[in-house]
N, C-alpha and C positions, 0 to 999 in steps of 0.2 A: 733740384731734382729730389723728389720724395721717393723713399723706398717703399715698396709694397711689402706688406707682411705676408709671410707664407700662411696658407690656410691651416687652421688647426686640424690635427688628425681626427678622423672620425672616432668617436668613442663608442665602444660597444655598449648599447643599452641593454641591460639585463632583461631577460624574458620574465615578465611578471606572471607568477602563477595565480590561477583563479581558485578561490575558495569554493566550498560547496554552496554557499549562499549565492555567489555570482553564477555558478553553473546552473542551479535550479531556476534562477531568474532568466538566463538565456535560453534554457530548454522549455521554459514555461510549464514546469511541473512543480508540485509541492516538495518541500524538503522531506516530508514523510514518505512520499512516493519514491523519490530517488533513493533514499536511505533503505527503503524496503527492497528495491530492485538490487542494490549493491549487496545487501546482507544476504538475500536469497541466493544471489549469484556466487557469493563467497563460499556457501555451503556445498557448491558443486565441486567435482574433481577439478584440479588445475587445468586439465586439457579441455574441459567443458565449460569453463567460465567465459562469459560473453561481455561483461561490463567492467572488468577490472583494468581500467586504463588510467588510473591515477597513481600518484606516488604520495609518500607520507613525509611530513616534517613533524616529527614527534608523533602526536596522535591525530594531527590534522591531515585530512585528505586534500591534496592539491592537484590541479590539472594545468598542464601547459596548454598552449593553443592547439598543438598537434594531438595531445591526449583528449582534449575536449572534442575535437572533430571526430576522433575515433569513437568516442562514447556516443556522440550524436548519430553517427552512421550505424553503430551497433543497435541503438534504440530504434532507429527507423527500420532496420533490417528485421529485428525481432518483433516489431509491431505488426508485421505482415501476417496474414493467416498462416497458421502452422508454427509461428515463432513462439518463444516463451512468453511474450507479452500479448500476442495476438490471439491466443487461444488455439484450440485445435481445429483442424480442417474437417473433422468428422461431423456428422449430422448432430445438430443440437435439438433434435425432436423430443427426446426425453431427458429431462433434467432430474438430477437426484432429488428424491422427495416428492415427486409429482405422481399423480395417479396415471396408470397406463390405460384405464378405461374412462370413457367420458362420464362426467357426473351430470346430474340433472338438478332441477330446482327441488324436486321431491327429496333427493338425497340430502340436500342442504337443509331443508326443513326438518328432516328426521334427525340430523346431526345437532341442530340447534335445540330441538326438544330434548334430546339425550343430555346435552350439557345443562340445560335449565333444570331438568329433573335431578341430575346428579347434584347440583348445587343446593336444591331444596332438601335433599336427604341429609346433608351434612351442614347444619347451620354453625356458624362460627361461635355462637354463644350457647353453651350447654347449660342447662339448669343445674343449680347446686344439688349435690347429693343429699339424700334424706338423712336427717340427724346432724347435719353440720350447719352451724350458723354462718350466714354470709358475713364476710369481712367488711369492715369499714374501709373506704378508700383512703389510701395514704396520701399525705400531702408533703 
């Protein structure tokens, strides 16, 4: 009669933390984009921060799977209109730096003539002053 061995006790497998490289790959955003979101979010008051779901090991930012899911949900929520990533819900009719009156082709032609006349008035090569000898080019 052979003895059966008792099954080995289950070993707790440690949760492997994800690095920022793994997180950006899973989120399908660039490292620069995520780093920008996290940096901008860090400047907010602690009660208003939306993306600070990581922990640190030294200087490295790490995410557990639960922290990653919280970050992913926050990005999805804030990407909606009105969120910090989705822009504002107000009308985008006038953007800063645009004219409030419609322009015409005649306006564009006048502006081009103005620029060309301005450049003709100020040439980059000014003639040498009277009484001075021109210098020989240095080599």
